[in-house]
N, C-alpha and C positions, 0 to 999 in steps of 0.2 A: 200228638206226635211231636217229637222234637228232632233237631238236626244232631246227628251223631257222628257225621265224619264230612269233612270237606277235602276233596282231592282236586288238584289242579294238574295240568298237563302242559308245562311250558313249551315244549317243542311238539307240534301235532304229530301224533302216532308214536311217540316215544314214552317212556316211562313216566309215571305221575309222581307227585309228591302230596303227602297229607300235611294240611296246615290246620291251625286252631281258628283262624279267622282269615277273611278275604274281603277286601274293599270291591265295590262295583265301580267300574269304569264308566265314562260318559257314553261309552258304546253298548253298555248293558251286559257286560261279561265280568266273570271274576277276575280280579287283577292277576296277571301272569299266566292266565289259562289260554292255551294254545295261540300265544302271541307269536310264536316263531312257527314257520312252516318251511318245508324244502320244496324246491320247485326245480325242473329241468329246463333246458335252453328254449323250449317251446313255450314255457310259462305254464305247463302242467304240473299239478302238485304230485309230489312223490310221498305217498302214504301207504297205510296197510291195506287199503283197497286195491291199490296197484301193485304193490310187491309184497310177498310174505316174508322176504329177507329182513324187512324192517324189524320183525319180531326178535331177530337174533341180537339186536343191539340192546345193551343195558346202559342206563345213564343215571346219574345223580346230579343234583344241583347244589351250588353253595347257598347260603341262607338268603342272600339278596337276588337270587336267580340272575346273577351276573357271568357265571361260569358254569360249564358243563363237563362232565367226566364221563367218558365213553369207553366202553369195552365191548369185546366180542369173545364168545367161547373159543379158548385155545389161543386167543389172539395177544397173550402177555398181559402186562400191567395196564390199568386204565390210563387213558390220556386225556389230559385237561385242557380246555379251550376257553378263551374269553367270548362271550357271545356279542359284545359291541365292537370287535374286530374279527369277523368271522372267516376270513381268508384260509387260515389254517384248517379249521374245522370243515369248511367247504372241500378243500383238497382231500382230507382224510375221508370224509364221507363219500366223495366222488370215487376214490379207489375202492371203497367198501362196496358200492352198488355198481361198479363198472359202468358209470354213467355220471356225466358232469351235473352237479347239482348246486343251487344257490340258496342260502338262507334268507328269507324276507322276514320283517319285523313289523307288527301292527299292535301297538300297546293298547289301542282304544277299541277297535272292533275285533281284533284277532282274526282267526282263519276258521269260522265255524262252517260245519257242513250245511246247515240250514240257516239261511240269511233272515228269514222271518222269524222263526223260534230259534234265536241265536243265545239265549240266556243258558244257564247251567242246566244240565240234565239231572233228574231226581229218580232215586230208587228207595228201597228200604232194605234194612238188614234182614228182615223176614222174608223178603222176596228173594234175596240172594240166597238165603238158607233153602227156600223152596226149590230154586233152581238147582242148587248143589244136591239136593236130594234125588233129582231126576238124573244126575250124572255122578254116581257116588265115587267114580274113580278120581273125581276132581275136589280139590279142597275149595272152601268158601273163598279164600284170597285168590285162587285161579279163576273162579267164576267172576270174582270182582274185577280182575285184570282183564278178562275178556270183554266185559261190557263197558269199562272205562267210564263211570258215571261220576258227576262232580259231587253231587249231594246224596247223603245216605241218611234215611230217617229211622229213628227208633220209636217204639211206642204204638206200633199198628201191626196188624195181621198182614199176612202174605199178600201182596199186591194192593195193600192200602193206599200206596201212592197214586192209584188210578182214580181216586176220589178227587184229584187236583186238576182234572181236565172235565169238560162238560160235553154237551151233545155236538154232533157236527155242525160247524159253521159258528160255534160260540167259543169264547175265551173264558176260562175260570179264574177270577181274581182271588189271591191268598196273599198272606204275609209269612216270611219265615223271620222271626225277630222284627227288625225295623225295616226290612228290605220287602218292597211290593213286587209281586210275581204275577204273570198271566200264564196259566196252564193251557197249553195248545192241544197236544194229542199224545198218544202212546207212540214211542220212537220206533220207525221201521228201522230194523237191524240190517246190517251189511254182512259182507263175507267174514269180517274180522273176528266176531265171536265163535265162528266155527273152528277157529285155530288154536293151537297150543300157543299161549302168549310168550313162551320162551324160545320155541323153535319154529313157529309158523307152520307146523304140520297139521293137516286138516284132521279133525275128529270125524269118524264115519257116521254118517246120518244125523249129525248134530242138530242140523235145521229141521229135519224131518220130525225128529223126536220131541224137539222143543216146541214146534207148532202143535203137535198132537196134544201134548201135556199142557201147554198154555191154554188150549180151548177147553180141556177136560176140567181144568181148575179155575176157569174164569168165575170170579165171585158172582153170586146171584144178584148182587147190586150194580154190577158193572154196566157201562154203557156199551152194549154189544155192537151198536151202530159205528163205533170207532174203530172196529177191527174187521177191516175188509180182508185181512188174512192174520194169522196169529204168530207171525214171526216179528211180533211187536213187544217191546219192553223198556221201561224206564219212561219218564215223561219229558217230553220236550217243553220248555218254557221260553218266555222272554221277559224282560225286566223294563218297565216304563221308565221313561226319562227321569221321573222323580226319584228313582232308586240310586242314581248316580252319586257316588260319594259316601253312600251308606255301608255298613259293615256287616256281614254274616259271621256268626260266631258258634262254634260248636256249643250246644245246649239251648240254642234258640228254639222257641216254640213255634209250631206251624199253626197259623190262625186263619 
C-alpha cells in the first residue's frame, strides 16, 4: 500500500484541501487540519452533526491557509476573510447561521472528535469505490466528501485499510513513510455521511443500506470483534510523540 491522497480540513466541518505533503504537529495531527472550529456563546461546537446548514457553505483557502473565501448558493460572489483577524468572518457566519458564533484556533491539538485517537483518519480508494458501487447515484468524489477522510491509500483491495487496526484492546503499530502510527479502530460514523455534502439533504435509508452491505462485504480476514455494529468505516489513528515534525508525502509506502 502507498499513500495516494492527503486531505486536510482547516475549518472543522467545512470543505477540505488536497495537499502533496503535510507535517505532523506536536499534538499528533496533520498541520492545518481542523485547527479552526466554530463555537456558540455556550462554548458548544457548531458543526455538521449539529446543523445541516453547514453543508451549504463552500470555501477555499489561500496557499498558506491564512485566508478563507466563503460562498453560499445564490449568495453572490465569494467573500474573502483573514483567519488571523476573524471578527468579520464571525459576523458573516453569525448572520448565515442565525446564531452568534466565534472562531477558535488551536494549531497544535486542533479540534478532533476523538481525543484518544486524534490522528488522521485513513481509508483507501478501493474502499471508496466499493461504497460508491452501493450508491450508484453518487460519484466517488461525493462519497469522499461525505466521509471526509484525511489519508487515502492505493494498492490494496476494498477495506484493506482495516488491516491497520488489531484486536479489541490493542493498538496496531505501522508507518506511512517516516511517520509512525497507531491504528485504533474502525471509525464509528455520525449523521454527516447520510447527507448530500452540498445541500445537507438526507439520503433515504443511507445508514441502513450502508450497514447491511458493510456486513455482507466484510473481508474474511477482518477482525469482526471490532464491529459492534456495521456503521463503521475508515480507520481511527494516533501518532506517537516521536512523529512530531516528520512529514507525510503522497507516494509514501505503508509499512
